[in-house]
N, CA, C and O of each residue as an XYZ file, in Angstrom:
468
protein
N     -63.545    -26.060     16.079
C     -63.247    -25.788     17.465
C     -62.665    -24.388     17.534
O     -61.789    -24.024     16.748
N     -63.153    -23.623     18.466
C     -62.671    -22.267     18.642
C     -62.047    -22.135     20.024
O     -62.491    -22.768     20.982
N     -61.019    -21.311     20.115
C     -60.326    -21.120     21.384
C     -61.284    -20.536     22.415
O     -61.972    -19.555     22.131
N     -61.339    -21.120     23.602
C     -62.227    -20.613     24.654
C     -61.618    -19.402     25.359
O     -61.088    -19.520     26.464
N     -61.696    -18.253     24.720
C     -61.093    -17.032     25.261
C     -61.845    -16.546     26.484
O     -63.076    -16.510     26.499
N     -61.094    -16.175     27.507
C     -61.699    -15.596     28.701
C     -62.243    -14.214     28.373
O     -61.628    -13.451     27.628
N     -63.395    -13.902     28.934
C     -63.971    -12.572     28.786
C     -63.410    -11.656     29.874
O     -63.188    -10.468     29.643
N     -63.186    -12.219     31.058
C     -62.637    -11.481     32.196
C     -61.434    -12.236     32.726
O     -61.201    -13.387     32.358
N     -60.683    -11.596     33.576
C     -59.564    -12.261     34.224
C     -58.237    -11.911     33.587
O     -58.181    -11.160     32.614
N     -57.165    -12.464     34.145
C     -55.822    -12.069     33.702
C     -55.481    -12.465     32.272
O     -54.626    -11.834     31.650
N     -56.127    -13.493     31.740
C     -55.773    -13.910     30.379
C     -56.729    -13.369     29.321
O     -56.587    -13.698     28.144
N     -57.693    -12.553     29.713
C     -58.660    -12.016     28.753
C     -57.985    -11.020     27.815
O     -57.338    -10.079     28.275
N     -58.130    -11.218     26.504
C     -57.540    -10.272     25.550
C     -58.223     -8.906     25.628
O     -59.381     -8.812     26.034
N     -57.509     -7.851     25.240
C     -58.110     -6.513     25.229
C     -59.325     -6.460     24.292
O     -59.304     -7.000     23.185
N     -60.364     -5.806     24.761
C     -61.585     -5.661     23.973
C     -62.107     -4.233     24.070
O     -61.832     -3.504     25.023
N     -62.867     -3.866     23.049
C     -63.599     -2.611     23.039
C     -64.982     -2.918     22.483
O     -65.108     -3.423     21.368
N     -66.008     -2.617     23.251
C     -67.389     -2.943     22.857
C     -67.540     -4.422     22.512
O     -68.292     -4.784     21.608
N     -66.818     -5.272     23.240
C     -66.920     -6.708     23.043
C     -66.046     -7.267     21.936
O     -65.928     -8.485     21.807
N     -65.430     -6.409     21.134
C     -64.588     -6.841     20.021
C     -63.116     -6.841     20.437
O     -62.680     -5.980     21.201
N     -62.356     -7.813     19.929
C     -60.922     -7.851     20.188
C     -60.260     -6.605     19.617
O     -60.657     -6.103     18.565
N     -59.247     -6.113     20.323
C     -58.548     -4.900     19.918
C     -57.071     -5.223     19.716
O     -56.431     -5.823     20.580
N     -56.542     -4.818     18.565
C     -55.129     -4.990     18.247
C     -54.560     -3.620     17.892
O     -55.038     -2.960     16.970
N     -53.532     -3.199     18.632
C     -52.939     -1.886     18.390
C     -52.008     -1.895     17.194
O     -51.808     -0.860     16.558
N     -51.445     -3.032     16.883
C     -50.485     -3.166     15.782
C     -50.810     -4.421     14.991
O     -51.380     -5.359     15.550
N     -50.467     -4.473     13.701
C     -50.739     -5.672     12.894
C     -50.122     -6.947     13.474
O     -50.734     -8.012     13.394
N     -48.922     -6.858     14.057
C     -48.278     -8.055     14.584
C     -49.084     -8.671     15.723
O     -49.026     -9.881     15.938
N     -49.838     -7.844     16.458
C     -50.632     -8.375     17.566
C     -51.726     -9.307     17.054
O     -51.959    -10.370     17.630
N     -52.385     -8.916     15.990
C     -53.403     -9.773     15.392
C     -52.806    -11.056     14.833
O     -53.420    -12.121     14.906
N     -51.604    -10.947     14.273
C     -50.938    -12.152     13.743
C     -50.537    -13.084     14.878
O     -50.685    -14.300     14.752
N     -50.033    -12.541     15.986
C     -49.665    -13.369     17.139
C     -50.901    -14.065     17.701
O     -50.863    -15.248     18.037
N     -51.985    -13.323     17.796
C     -53.246    -13.896     18.265
C     -53.678    -15.036     17.348
O     -54.007    -16.130     17.808
N     -53.672    -14.767     16.054
C     -54.091    -15.768     15.080
C     -53.216    -17.011     15.085
O     -53.719    -18.122     14.924
N     -51.906    -16.836     15.269
C     -51.014    -18.007     15.326
C     -51.387    -18.915     16.489
O     -51.492    -20.130     16.325
N     -51.588    -18.325     17.663
C     -51.901    -19.135     18.839
C     -53.233    -19.859     18.662
O     -53.332    -21.054     18.940
N     -54.250    -19.146     18.203
C     -55.563    -19.757     18.027
C     -55.511    -20.844     16.949
O     -56.093    -21.915     17.121
N     -54.823    -20.574     15.850
C     -54.715    -21.567     14.770
C     -53.985    -22.828     15.223
O     -54.404    -23.940     14.899
N     -52.903    -22.659     15.965
C     -52.162    -23.822     16.459
C     -52.998    -24.616     17.460
O     -52.968    -25.847     17.455
N     -53.739    -23.923     18.314
C     -54.643    -24.608     19.238
C     -55.694    -25.392     18.455
O     -55.931    -26.568     18.731
N     -56.322    -24.735     17.478
C     -57.370    -25.387     16.696
C     -56.843    -26.567     15.895
O     -57.592    -27.496     15.593
N     -55.551    -26.539     15.545
C     -54.922    -27.660     14.831
C     -54.529    -28.786     15.786
O     -54.062    -29.837     15.347
N     -54.718    -28.570     17.095
C     -54.402    -29.608     18.066
C     -52.959    -29.631     18.529
O     -52.509    -30.622     19.104
N     -52.222    -28.544     18.285
C     -50.808    -28.507     18.664
C     -50.628    -28.469     20.178
O     -49.627    -28.963     20.697
N     -51.591    -27.885     20.890
C     -51.532    -27.815     22.352
C     -52.944    -27.621     22.874
O     -53.862    -27.328     22.108
N     -53.117    -27.784     24.183
C     -54.427    -27.557     24.795
C     -54.529    -26.103     25.224
O     -53.519    -25.455     25.501
N     -55.744    -25.597     25.276
C     -55.930    -24.217     25.698
C     -55.514    -24.015     27.153
O     -54.910    -22.989     27.465
N     -55.812    -24.954     28.057
C     -55.318    -24.769     29.436
C     -53.788    -24.666     29.513
O     -53.266    -23.933     30.354
N     -53.070    -25.380     28.657
C     -51.605    -25.248     28.638
C     -51.203    -23.841     28.232
O     -50.311    -23.246     28.836
N     -51.862    -23.308     27.204
C     -51.550    -21.948     26.759
C     -51.930    -20.931     27.831
O     -51.155    -20.022     28.129
N     -53.124    -21.083     28.413
C     -53.548    -20.160     29.459
C     -52.571    -20.168     30.631
O     -52.250    -19.114     31.180
N     -52.102    -21.345     31.011
C     -51.140    -21.438     32.105
C     -49.858    -20.696     31.787
O     -49.298    -20.012     32.644
N     -49.390    -20.832     30.542
C     -48.175    -20.123     30.123
C     -48.405    -18.622     30.113
O     -47.524    -17.857     30.504
N     -49.582    -18.194     29.671
C     -49.904    -16.766     29.637
C     -50.013    -16.207     31.053
O     -49.512    -15.117     31.325
N     -50.657    -16.936     31.950
C     -50.763    -16.501     33.342
C     -49.369    -16.368     33.952
O     -49.093    -15.412     34.676
N     -48.497    -17.323     33.660
C     -47.129    -17.264     34.187
C     -46.387    -16.048     33.654
O     -45.666    -15.394     34.407
N     -46.548    -15.729     32.373
C     -45.887    -14.558     31.789
C     -46.426    -13.259     32.386
O     -45.662    -12.333     32.661
N     -47.744    -13.193     32.586
C     -48.343    -11.997     33.178
C     -47.849    -11.829     34.617
O     -47.510    -10.722     35.036
N     -47.811    -12.929     35.369
C     -47.331    -12.871     36.758
C     -45.874    -12.436     36.815
O     -45.495    -11.657     37.690
N     -45.062    -12.926     35.902
C     -43.644    -12.531     35.869
C     -43.516    -11.049     35.556
O     -42.683    -10.363     36.149
N     -44.335    -10.541     34.625
C     -44.301     -9.113     34.318
C     -44.715     -8.312     35.551
O     -44.073     -7.318     35.890
N     -45.797     -8.747     36.230
C     -46.258     -8.036     37.424
C     -45.178     -8.005     38.499
O     -44.994     -6.989     39.169
N     -44.467     -9.114     38.666
C     -43.413     -9.189     39.674
C     -42.251     -8.261     39.332
O     -41.570     -7.756     40.224
N     -42.030     -8.040     38.040
C     -40.914     -7.201     37.597
C     -41.370     -5.810     37.168
O     -40.581     -5.057     36.596
N     -42.615     -5.456     37.431
C     -43.178     -4.188     36.949
C     -42.370     -2.976     37.411
O     -42.364     -1.940     36.746
N     -41.702     -3.105     38.527
C     -40.892     -1.987     39.020
C     -39.706     -1.701     38.099
O     -39.077     -0.646     38.191
N     -39.406     -2.663     37.201
C     -38.272     -2.471     36.295
C     -38.555     -1.411     35.234
O     -37.642     -0.966     34.537
N     -39.817     -1.009     35.111
C     -40.164      0.044     34.172
C     -40.631     -0.460     32.815
O     -40.994      0.346     31.958
N     -40.632     -1.757     32.600
C     -41.105     -2.296     31.315
C     -42.617     -2.103     31.223
O     -43.360     -2.525     32.109
N     -43.061     -1.465     30.148
C     -44.485     -1.191     30.011
C     -45.245     -2.483     29.697
O     -44.703     -3.426     29.119
N     -46.499     -2.489     30.092
C     -47.357     -3.652     29.884
C     -47.813     -3.707     28.435
O     -48.342     -2.731     27.902
N     -47.609     -4.826     27.818
C     -48.098     -5.065     26.461
C     -48.653     -6.482     26.430
O     -47.902     -7.455     26.367
N     -49.976     -6.585     26.473
C     -50.637     -7.883     26.549
C     -50.141     -8.831     25.466
O     -49.840     -9.989     25.755
N     -50.050     -8.364     24.231
C     -49.697     -9.282     23.148
C     -48.218     -9.656     23.128
O     -47.864    -10.682     22.547
N     -47.351     -8.868     23.735
C     -45.963     -9.324     23.910
C     -45.942    -10.514     24.862
O     -45.210    -11.480     24.649
N     -46.753    -10.432     25.914
C     -46.845    -11.548     26.859
C     -47.529    -12.747     26.201
O     -47.138    -13.889     26.444
N     -48.533    -12.504     25.382
C     -49.231    -13.548     24.635
C     -48.236    -14.298     23.742
O     -48.200    -15.528     23.736
N     -47.434    -13.541     22.993
C     -46.460    -14.140     22.090
C     -45.400    -14.910     22.871
O     -44.997    -15.997     22.459
N     -44.948    -14.358     23.993
C     -43.964    -15.053     24.827
C     -44.548    -16.355     25.373
O     -43.852    -17.368     25.449
N     -45.823    -16.328     25.753
C     -46.485    -17.553     26.239
C     -46.566    -18.590     25.123
O     -46.353    -19.778     25.364
N     -46.870    -18.152     23.912
C     -46.902    -19.078     22.783
C     -45.526    -19.697     22.557
O     -45.408    -20.901     22.326
N     -44.493    -18.869     22.625
C     -43.124    -19.383     22.485
C     -42.826    -20.404     23.582
O     -42.237    -21.451     23.314
N     -43.233    -20.099     24.823
C     -43.003    -21.026     25.933
C     -43.662    -22.380     25.677
O     -43.057    -23.428     25.902
N     -44.904    -22.346     25.206
C     -45.633    -23.588     24.940
C     -44.946    -24.375     23.827
O     -44.760    -25.586     23.947
N     -44.571    -23.700     22.755
C     -43.944    -24.390     21.626
C     -42.566    -24.929     21.983
O     -42.186    -26.006     21.524
N     -41.814    -24.195     22.797
C     -40.516    -24.688     23.260
C     -40.738    -25.895     24.171
O     -40.011    -26.885     24.090
N     -41.744    -25.807     25.036
C     -42.062    -26.922     25.932
C     -42.447    -28.184     25.185
O     -42.164    -29.293     25.638
N     -43.087    -28.018     24.053
C     -43.471    -29.167     23.212
C     -42.333    -29.634     22.314
O     -42.446    -30.643     21.619
N     -41.236    -28.883     22.340
C     -40.077    -29.145     21.490
C     -40.407    -28.995     20.000
O     -39.793    -29.628     19.141
N     -41.401    -28.136     19.721
C     -41.725    -27.808     18.329
C     -40.667    -26.872     17.769
O     -40.378    -26.892     16.573
N     -40.091    -26.048     18.642
C     -38.984    -25.155     18.320
C     -38.078    -25.114     19.543
O     -38.472    -25.519     20.636
N     -36.869    -24.623     19.346
C     -35.978    -24.430     20.487
C     -35.947    -22.940     20.845
O     -36.279    -22.086     20.023
N     -35.554    -22.652     22.058
C     -35.440    -21.253     22.483
C     -34.431    -20.522     21.599
O     -34.617    -19.346     21.286
N     -33.369    -21.211     21.198
C     -32.365    -20.592     20.317
C     -32.964    -20.249     18.955
O     -32.656    -19.198     18.394
N     -33.823    -21.132     18.412
C     -34.467    -20.861     17.123
C     -35.373    -19.636     17.223
O     -35.400    -18.796     16.325
N     -36.111    -19.547     18.324
C     -36.992    -18.395     18.523
C     -36.155    -17.121     18.605
O     -36.483    -16.125     17.960
N     -35.087    -17.139     19.385
C     -34.229    -15.959     19.540
C     -33.594    -15.560     18.212
O     -33.538    -14.375     17.884
N     -33.117    -16.534     17.450
C     -32.481    -16.236     16.166
C     -33.485    -15.622     15.197
O     -33.161    -14.659     14.502
N     -34.680    -16.157     15.143
C     -35.696    -15.633     14.234
C     -36.120    -14.228     14.660
O     -36.344    -13.362     13.813
N     -36.230    -14.003     15.962
C     -36.592    -12.676     16.455
C     -35.538    -11.650     16.070
O     -35.875    -10.515     15.732
N     -34.266    -12.031     16.118
C     -33.195    -11.112     15.730
C     -33.287    -10.773     14.251
O     -33.115     -9.615     13.870
N     -33.555    -11.759     13.422
C     -33.701    -11.519     11.982
C     -34.858    -10.551     11.733
O     -34.722     -9.593     10.972
N     -35.985    -10.806     12.372
C     -37.151     -9.944     12.167
C     -36.909     -8.536     12.704
O     -37.378     -7.565     12.111
N     -36.192     -8.413     13.806
C     -35.914     -7.097     14.394
C     -35.038     -6.246     13.485
O     -35.088     -5.018     13.555
N     -34.242     -6.873     12.640
C     -33.352     -6.123     11.739
C     -34.060     -5.665     10.468
O     -33.473     -4.917      9.686
N     -35.284     -6.084     10.239
C     -36.007     -5.673      9.039
C     -36.389     -4.204      9.151
O     -36.674     -3.716     10.245
N     -36.397     -3.502      8.030
C     -36.746     -2.078      8.079
C     -38.207     -1.867      8.477
O     -39.067     -2.713      8.231
N     -38.458     -0.733      9.089
C     -39.826     -0.387      9.480
C     -40.721     -0.368      8.251
O     -40.321      0.116      7.192
N     -41.918     -0.888      8.391
C     -42.874     -0.896      7.298
C     -42.621     -1.939      6.230
O     -43.239     -1.899      5.166
N     -41.724     -2.870      6.497
C     -41.342     -3.862      5.488
C     -42.512     -4.703      4.992
O     -42.507     -5.149      3.844
N     -43.505     -4.925      5.833
C     -44.608     -5.784      5.409
C     -45.816     -4.980      4.944
O     -46.913     -5.518      4.799
N     -45.607     -3.706      4.717
C     -46.702     -2.860      4.265
C     -46.358     -2.181      2.937
O     -46.792     -1.058      2.682
N     -45.591     -2.853      2.108
C     -45.194     -2.305      0.821
C     -46.386     -2.427     -0.133
O     -46.988     -3.492     -0.276
N     -46.695     -1.333     -0.762
C     -47.792     -1.326     -1.721
C     -47.239     -1.615     -3.109
O     -46.164     -1.132     -3.462
N     -47.967     -2.399     -3.897
C     -47.490     -2.690     -5.251
C     -47.426     -1.427     -6.099
O     -48.150     -0.458     -5.871
N     -46.560     -1.469     -7.058
C     -46.441     -0.324     -7.971
C     -47.699     -0.229     -8.822
O     -48.291     -1.243     -9.191
N     -48.096      0.992     -9.126
C     -49.293      1.139     -9.980
C     -49.006      0.598    -11.389
O     -47.863      0.628    -11.845
N     -50.031      0.110    -12.064
C     -49.825     -0.392    -13.434
C     -49.375      0.727    -14.358
O     -49.726      1.890    -14.162
N     -48.605      0.367    -15.354
C     -48.081      1.354    -16.316
C     -49.010      1.466    -17.499
O     -48.748      2.241    -18.418
């Protein structure tokens, strides 16, 4: 089963020449987490789409605040909303984990192994 991604509309992921586009590695990981959890039966796609639409609408309503649009930040927030709603995680757990990850040094997950001696 594959996630029924919208081609057009507010929940359609960014594409270039029909291919999904990720500006940063974390965006692809966030995308993959949501699709994998959906495919595992953790939630329905309409539930996720509804959460994503709600996050996009909230951003649009607050757009005057100056926060730049980042589709995958909203995607990740929608995933968090769905998982919190299912009680798979708590909002506090998500916040605590985000703080831990935010304190990691830049490039932490792109360390190259040392060359053989």
